[in-house]
MMTF fields as JSON, N, C-alpha, C and O atoms, coordinates in Angstrom:
{
  "mmtfVersion": "1.0.0",
  "mmtfProducer": "UNKNOWN",
  "numBonds": 279,
  "numAtoms": 280,
  "numGroups": 70,
  "numChains": 1,
  "numModels": 1,
  "chainsPerModel": [1],
  "groupsPerChain": [70],
  "chainIdList": ["A"],
  "bondAtomList": [4, 2, 8, 6, 12, 10, 16, 14, 20, 18, 24, 22, 28, 26, 32, 30, 36, 34, 40, 38, 44, 42, 48, 46, 52, 50, 56, 54, 60, 58, 64, 62, 68, 66, 72, 70, 76, 74, 80, 78, 84, 82, 88, 86, 92, 90, 96, 94, 100, 98, 104, 102, 108, 106, 112, 110, 116, 114, 120, 118, 124, 122, 128, 126, 132, 130, 136, 134, 140, 138, 144, 142, 148, 146, 152, 150, 156, 154, 160, 158, 164, 162, 168, 166, 172, 170, 176, 174, 180, 178, 184, 182, 188, 186, 192, 190, 196, 194, 200, 198, 204, 202, 208, 206, 212, 210, 216, 214, 220, 218, 224, 222, 228, 226, 232, 230, 236, 234, 240, 238, 244, 242, 248, 246, 252, 250, 256, 254, 260, 258, 264, 262, 268, 266, 272, 270, 276, 274],
  "bondOrderList": [1, 1, 1, 1, 1, 1, 1, 1, 1, 1, 1, 1, 1, 1, 1, 1, 1, 1, 1, 1, 1, 1, 1, 1, 1, 1, 1, 1, 1, 1, 1, 1, 1, 1, 1, 1, 1, 1, 1, 1, 1, 1, 1, 1, 1, 1, 1, 1, 1, 1, 1, 1, 1, 1, 1, 1, 1, 1, 1, 1, 1, 1, 1, 1, 1, 1, 1, 1, 1],
  "groupList": [{"groupName": "MET", "atomNameList": ["N", "CA", "C", "O"], "elementList": ["N", "C", "C", "O"], "formalChargeList": [0, 0, 0, 0], "bondAtomList": [1, 0, 2, 1, 3, 2], "bondOrderList": [1, 1, 2], "singleLetterCode": "M", "chemCompType": "L-PEPTIDE LINKING"}, {"groupName": "THR", "atomNameList": ["N", "CA", "C", "O"], "elementList": ["N", "C", "C", "O"], "formalChargeList": [0, 0, 0, 0], "bondAtomList": [1, 0, 2, 1, 3, 2], "bondOrderList": [1, 1, 2], "singleLetterCode": "T", "chemCompType": "L-PEPTIDE LINKING"}, {"groupName": "ILE", "atomNameList": ["N", "CA", "C", "O"], "elementList": ["N", "C", "C", "O"], "formalChargeList": [0, 0, 0, 0], "bondAtomList": [1, 0, 2, 1, 3, 2], "bondOrderList": [1, 1, 2], "singleLetterCode": "I", "chemCompType": "L-PEPTIDE LINKING"}, {"groupName": "GLY", "atomNameList": ["N", "CA", "C", "O"], "elementList": ["N", "C", "C", "O"], "formalChargeList": [0, 0, 0, 0], "bondAtomList": [1, 0, 2, 1, 3, 2], "bondOrderList": [1, 1, 2], "singleLetterCode": "G", "chemCompType": "PEPTIDE LINKING"}, {"groupName": "SER", "atomNameList": ["N", "CA", "C", "O"], "elementList": ["N", "C", "C", "O"], "formalChargeList": [0, 0, 0, 0], "bondAtomList": [1, 0, 2, 1, 3, 2], "bondOrderList": [1, 1, 2], "singleLetterCode": "S", "chemCompType": "L-PEPTIDE LINKING"}, {"groupName": "GLN", "atomNameList": ["N", "CA", "C", "O"], "elementList": ["N", "C", "C", "O"], "formalChargeList": [0, 0, 0, 0], "bondAtomList": [1, 0, 2, 1, 3, 2], "bondOrderList": [1, 1, 2], "singleLetterCode": "Q", "chemCompType": "L-PEPTIDE LINKING"}, {"groupName": "GLU", "atomNameList": ["N", "CA", "C", "O"], "elementList": ["N", "C", "C", "O"], "formalChargeList": [0, 0, 0, 0], "bondAtomList": [1, 0, 2, 1, 3, 2], "bondOrderList": [1, 1, 2], "singleLetterCode": "E", "chemCompType": "L-PEPTIDE LINKING"}, {"groupName": "ALA", "atomNameList": ["N", "CA", "C", "O"], "elementList": ["N", "C", "C", "O"], "formalChargeList": [0, 0, 0, 0], "bondAtomList": [1, 0, 2, 1, 3, 2], "bondOrderList": [1, 1, 2], "singleLetterCode": "A", "chemCompType": "L-PEPTIDE LINKING"}, {"groupName": "ASP", "atomNameList": ["N", "CA", "C", "O"], "elementList": ["N", "C", "C", "O"], "formalChargeList": [0, 0, 0, 0], "bondAtomList": [1, 0, 2, 1, 3, 2], "bondOrderList": [1, 1, 2], "singleLetterCode": "D", "chemCompType": "L-PEPTIDE LINKING"}, {"groupName": "ARG", "atomNameList": ["N", "CA", "C", "O"], "elementList": ["N", "C", "C", "O"], "formalChargeList": [0, 0, 0, 0], "bondAtomList": [1, 0, 2, 1, 3, 2], "bondOrderList": [1, 1, 2], "singleLetterCode": "R", "chemCompType": "L-PEPTIDE LINKING"}, {"groupName": "LEU", "atomNameList": ["N", "CA", "C", "O"], "elementList": ["N", "C", "C", "O"], "formalChargeList": [0, 0, 0, 0], "bondAtomList": [1, 0, 2, 1, 3, 2], "bondOrderList": [1, 1, 2], "singleLetterCode": "L", "chemCompType": "L-PEPTIDE LINKING"}, {"groupName": "HIS", "atomNameList": ["N", "CA", "C", "O"], "elementList": ["N", "C", "C", "O"], "formalChargeList": [0, 0, 0, 0], "bondAtomList": [1, 0, 2, 1, 3, 2], "bondOrderList": [1, 1, 2], "singleLetterCode": "H", "chemCompType": "L-PEPTIDE LINKING"}, {"groupName": "LYS", "atomNameList": ["N", "CA", "C", "O"], "elementList": ["N", "C", "C", "O"], "formalChargeList": [0, 0, 0, 0], "bondAtomList": [1, 0, 2, 1, 3, 2], "bondOrderList": [1, 1, 2], "singleLetterCode": "K", "chemCompType": "L-PEPTIDE LINKING"}, {"groupName": "VAL", "atomNameList": ["N", "CA", "C", "O"], "elementList": ["N", "C", "C", "O"], "formalChargeList": [0, 0, 0, 0], "bondAtomList": [1, 0, 2, 1, 3, 2], "bondOrderList": [1, 1, 2], "singleLetterCode": "V", "chemCompType": "L-PEPTIDE LINKING"}, {"groupName": "TYR", "atomNameList": ["N", "CA", "C", "O"], "elementList": ["N", "C", "C", "O"], "formalChargeList": [0, 0, 0, 0], "bondAtomList": [1, 0, 2, 1, 3, 2], "bondOrderList": [1, 1, 2], "singleLetterCode": "Y", "chemCompType": "L-PEPTIDE LINKING"}, {"groupName": "PRO", "atomNameList": ["N", "CA", "C", "O"], "elementList": ["N", "C", "C", "O"], "formalChargeList": [0, 0, 0, 0], "bondAtomList": [1, 0, 2, 1, 3, 2], "bondOrderList": [1, 1, 2], "singleLetterCode": "P", "chemCompType": "L-PEPTIDE LINKING"}, {"groupName": "ASN", "atomNameList": ["N", "CA", "C", "O"], "elementList": ["N", "C", "C", "O"], "formalChargeList": [0, 0, 0, 0], "bondAtomList": [1, 0, 2, 1, 3, 2], "bondOrderList": [1, 1, 2], "singleLetterCode": "N", "chemCompType": "L-PEPTIDE LINKING"}, {"groupName": "PHE", "atomNameList": ["N", "CA", "C", "O"], "elementList": ["N", "C", "C", "O"], "formalChargeList": [0, 0, 0, 0], "bondAtomList": [1, 0, 2, 1, 3, 2], "bondOrderList": [1, 1, 2], "singleLetterCode": "F", "chemCompType": "L-PEPTIDE LINKING"}],
  "groupTypeList": [0, 1, 1, 2, 3, 1, 4, 5, 6, 3, 7, 8, 6, 5, 1, 2, 9, 5, 2, 7, 10, 11, 7, 12, 0, 7, 3, 7, 8, 13, 11, 11, 10, 3, 8, 7, 3, 14, 11, 3, 13, 7, 13, 15, 6, 16, 2, 17, 7, 14, 4, 2, 7, 2, 9, 3, 12, 9, 11, 1, 17, 9, 9, 0, 7, 7, 4, 15, 10, 9],
  "groupIdList": [1, 2, 3, 4, 5, 6, 7, 8, 9, 10, 11, 12, 13, 14, 15, 16, 17, 18, 19, 20, 21, 22, 23, 24, 25, 26, 27, 28, 29, 30, 31, 32, 33, 34, 35, 36, 37, 38, 39, 40, 41, 42, 43, 44, 45, 46, 47, 48, 49, 50, 51, 52, 53, 54, 55, 56, 57, 58, 59, 60, 61, 62, 63, 64, 65, 66, 67, 68, 69, 70],
  "secStructList": [7, 3, 3, 3, 7, 1, 1, 4, 4, 4, 1, 7, 2, 2, 2, 2, 2, 2, 2, 2, 2, 2, 2, 2, 2, 2, 6, 7, 7, 1, 3, 3, 3, 7, 6, 6, 1, 1, 1, 1, 1, 7, 7, 2, 2, 2, 2, 2, 2, 2, 2, 2, 2, 2, 6, 7, 2, 2, 2, 2, 2, 2, 2, 2, 2, 1, 7, 1, 7, 7],
  "xCoordList": [-6.116, -5.567, -6.064, -6.201, -6.261, -6.579, -5.931, -5.889, -5.435, -4.544, -5.462, -6.325, -5.116, -5.18, -4.001, -3.471, -3.588, -2.367, -1.944, -0.894, -3.053, -2.516, -3.388, -4.276, -3.348, -3.626, -5.403, -5.924, -5.799, -7.355, -6.95, -7.829, -5.809, -5.634, -5.957, -6.395, -5.571, -6.12, -7.686, -8.117, -8.373, -9.843, -10.525, -9.962, -11.729, -12.589, -13.044, -12.971, -13.423, -13.765, -14.733, -14.878, -16.031, -17.277, -16.544, -16.909, -15.72, -15.055, -14.074, -14.1, -13.299, -12.656, -13.69, -13.666, -14.589, -15.746, -16.362, -16.655, -16.738, -17.12, -16.071, -16.387, -14.792, -13.632, -13.654, -13.739, -13.612, -13.47, -14.584, -14.297, -16.031, -16.864, -16.954, -17.112, -16.832, -16.366, -15.516, -15.724, -14.209, -13.489, -13.715, -13.532, -14.323, -15.247, -16.1, -16.133, -16.693, -17.69, -16.9, -17.082, -16.178, -15.033, -14.645, -14.531, -14.365, -14.07, -12.297, -11.568, -11.989, -10.621, -10.065, -10.483, -8.931, -8.682, -7.686, -7.628, -6.799, -5.53, -5.948, -6.346, -5.819, -6.122, -4.863, -4.376, -4.457, -3.304, -3.716, -4.219, -3.476, -3.612, -2.164, -1.377, -1.84, -0.535, -0.696, -1.616, 0.713, 1.483, 1.187, 1.711, 0.359, 0.483, -0.734, -0.819, -1.418, -1.917, -1.206, -1.525, -0.295, 0.411, 2.095, 2.261, 2.781, 4.44, 4.802, 5.224, 4.662, 5.253, 4.263, 4.514, 3.075, 2.029, 0.861, 0.819, 0.024, -1.57, -2.084, -1.502, -3.3, -4.136, -4.697, -5.671, -4.47, -4.956, -6.587, -7.247, -7.097, -8.7, -9.064, -10.055, -8.424, -8.809, -8.429, -9.169, -7.505, -7.551, -8.159, -8.3, -8.76, -9.599, -10.842, -11.433, -11.713, -12.99, -12.689, -13.628, -11.884, -11.452, -11.611, -12.061, -11.146, -11.288, -12.52, -12.972, -12.908, -14.565, -15.454, -16.328, -15.606, -15.978, -15.803, -16.817, -14.572, -14.542, -14.625, -14.987, -14.281, -14.406, -15.686, -16.339, -15.77, -16.95, -16.081, -14.9, -17.421, -16.371, -15.942, -14.775, -16.609, -16.06, -14.895, -13.969, -14.757, -13.332, -12.091, -11.011, -12.462, -11.773, -11.081, -9.878, -12.029, -11.504, -11.036, -10.481, -11.118, -10.454, -9.079, -8.082, -9.102, -7.563, -6.598, -5.482, -7.436, -6.696, -6.166, -4.975, -6.987, -6.889, -5.77, -5.222, -5.48, -4.634, -3.247, -2.782, -2.665, -1.414, -0.513, -0.799, 0.73, 1.404, 2.371, 2.999, 2.391, 3.278, 2.868, 3.207, 2.054, 1.27, 1.421, 0.716],
  "yCoordList": [24.634, 23.353, 22.333, 22.544, 21.149, 20.011, 18.78, 18.264, 18.169, 16.883, 16.192, 16.611, 14.635, 13.316, 12.637, 12.068, 12.675, 12.186, 11.257, 10.692, 11.33, 10.605, 9.222, 9.191, 8.235, 7.07, 7.083, 6.13, 8.221, 7.882, 7.78, 7.549, 7.913, 7.373, 5.673, 5.209, 4.955, 3.499, 3.138, 1.985, 4.173, 4.041, 3.239, 2.725, 3.218, 2.333, 3.632, 4.808, 3.259, 4.642, 5.145, 6.135, 4.762, 5.879, 6.757, 7.927, 6.363, 7.408, 8.372, 9.57, 7.879, 8.739, 9.849, 11.051, 9.217, 10.33, 11.232, 12.273, 10.767, 11.9, 12.843, 14.016, 12.415, 13.464, 14.116, 15.308, 13.921, 14.669, 15.591, 16.761, 15.191, 16.157, 17.287, 18.475, 16.771, 17.693, 18.872, 19.886, 18.717, 19.347, 20.501, 21.689, 19.678, 20.423, 21.692, 22.911, 20.844, 22.229, 23.105, 24.271, 22.847, 23.742, 24.818, 25.874, 24.753, 25.431, 25.294, 26.118, 23.771, 23.669, 23.384, 22.477, 24.495, 24.024, 23.212, 22.549, 23.153, 21.854, 20.88, 21.243, 19.367, 18.372, 17.37, 16.957, 17.074, 16.612, 15.073, 15.045, 13.694, 12.411, 12.15, 12.243, 11.723, 11.546, 9.551, 8.819, 9.369, 8.038, 6.89, 5.872, 6.657, 5.748, 4.285, 3.206, 4.668, 3.279, 2.138, 1.088, 2.092, 1.236, 1.511, 2.318, 1.084, 1.532, 2.285, 1.867, 3.927, 4.742, 5.366, 6.462, 4.626, 4.921, 5.186, 4.495, 5.686, 6.058, 5.19, 4.693, 4.556, 3.517, 3.833, 4.562, 3.559, 4.125, 3.886, 4.922, 3.055, 3.411, 4.41, 5.084, 4.629, 5.834, 7.191, 8.175, 7.126, 8.551, 8.348, 9.491, 7.501, 7.861, 7.923, 8.878, 7.21, 7.736, 9.1, 9.884, 9.47, 10.85, 12.181, 13.3, 11.724, 12.204, 12.625, 13.681, 11.307, 11.319, 11.984, 12.519, 12.201, 13.116, 14.205, 14.73, 15.014, 16.228, 16.745, 17.915, 15.903, 16.53, 16.053, 16.713, 14.72, 14.161, 12.906, 12.859, 11.89, 11.126, 11.485, 11.183, 12.166, 12.813, 13.498, 13.239, 14.379, 15.131, 13.928, 13.928, 12.887, 12.152, 11.265, 11.005, 10.804, 10.004, 10.841, 10.122, 12.179, 12.621, 12.871, 12.944, 12.995, 13.28, 12.261, 12.323, 11.06, 9.898, 9.607, 9.343, 9.639, 9.165, 10.395, 10.071, 11.526, 12.57, 11.938, 11.224, 12.251, 12.047, 12.954, 14.108, 12.144, 13.049, 13.948, 14.765, 13.579, 14.495, 15.331, 15.367, 16.142, 16.978, 18.261, 19.162],
  "zCoordList": [-51.396, -51.525, -50.241, -49.036, -51.08, -49.876, -49.87, -50.987, -49.01, -49.061, -48.389, -47.618, -48.878, -48.216, -48.13, -49.084, -47.054, -46.603, -45.391, -45.083, -44.903, -43.362, -43.474, -42.623, -44.204, -44.358, -45.409, -45.988, -45.321, -46.097, -47.507, -48.337, -47.857, -49.586, -49.954, -51.007, -48.688, -49.11, -48.773, -48.747, -48.549, -48.324, -49.434, -50.4, -49.163, -50.286, -51.24, -50.883, -52.249, -53.138, -52.997, -53.714, -51.955, -51.706, -50.635, -50.52, -49.987, -49.126, -49.667, -49.383, -50.371, -51.441, -52.118, -51.852, -53.03, -53.282, -52.853, -53.441, -51.275, -50.595, -50.107, -49.911, -49.884, -49.651, -50.689, -50.396, -52.02, -53.098, -53.284, -53.537, -53.184, -53.087, -51.98, -52.265, -50.608, -49.852, -49.973, -49.307, -51.123, -51.181, -51.873, -51.606, -53.195, -54.148, -53.427, -53.595, -52.637, -51.645, -51.309, -51.66, -50.79, -49.973, -50.627, -50.005, -52.032, -53.126, -53.579, -54.13, -53.035, -53.208, -54.86, -55.58, -55.267, -56.581, -56.796, -57.832, -55.886, -56.027, -54.967, -53.861, -55.423, -54.621, -54.615, -55.668, -53.556, -53.257, -52.626, -51.503, -53.428, -52.659, -52.609, -53.551, -51.072, -50.775, -51.164, -51.53, -50.829, -51.75, -50.906, -51.358, -49.563, -48.634, -49.135, -48.549, -50.183, -50.589, -51.016, -50.46, -51.894, -52.035, -51.442, -50.527, -51.792, -50.998, -51.893, -52.971, -51.491, -52.67, -53.706, -54.206, -54.041, -55.026, -54.515, -53.497, -54.593, -54.634, -55.043, -56.007, -54.64, -55.409, -56.568, -56.379, -57.869, -59.212, -58.936, -59.017, -58.721, -58.488, -57.638, -57.919, -56.626, -55.815, -56.819, -56.836, -57.431, -58.225, -59.236, -59.67, -60.128, -60.863, -60.285, -60.789, -59.244, -58.758, -58.169, -58.307, -57.7, -57.212, -58.399, -58.152, -59.603, -60.597, -61.303, -61.746, -61.231, -61.745, -60.946, -61.629, -59.509, -58.422, -58.816, -59.276, -58.837, -59.134, -60.521, -60.645, -61.824, -62.815, -63.806, -64.614, -63.437, -64.27, -65.446, -65.791, -65.86, -66.836, -67.824, -68.078, -68.645, -70.157, -70.006, -70.774, -69.104, -68.823, -68.448, -69.037, -67.337, -67.212, -68.228, -68.222, -69.153, -69.726, -70.987, -71.818, -71.342, -72.504, -71.999, -72.718, -70.72, -70.102, -70.37, -70.886, -69.791, -70.132, -71.273, -71.443, -72.086, -73.821, -74.473, -75.526, -73.998, -74.587, -74.649, -73.76, -75.721, -76.054, -75.006, -74.687, -74.491, -73.891, -74.232, -73.559, -75.724, -76.711, -77.507, -78.69, -76.937, -77.482, -77.032, -77.486]
}
């Protein structure tokens, strides 16, 4: 498990992408992004960038479009 929880969650998207790729190279299966980007919520753009770096666009868009009622 890797975590981003000590003020990096508000970093620019390129930094988040680099952190994500390094975590993937290290073999992390679980990724945790903290909530200090905005007050109590991680920055949505950084979650999106992290997801694309880890899983790719196809998987990220497919998961975003999936119904929560399945």
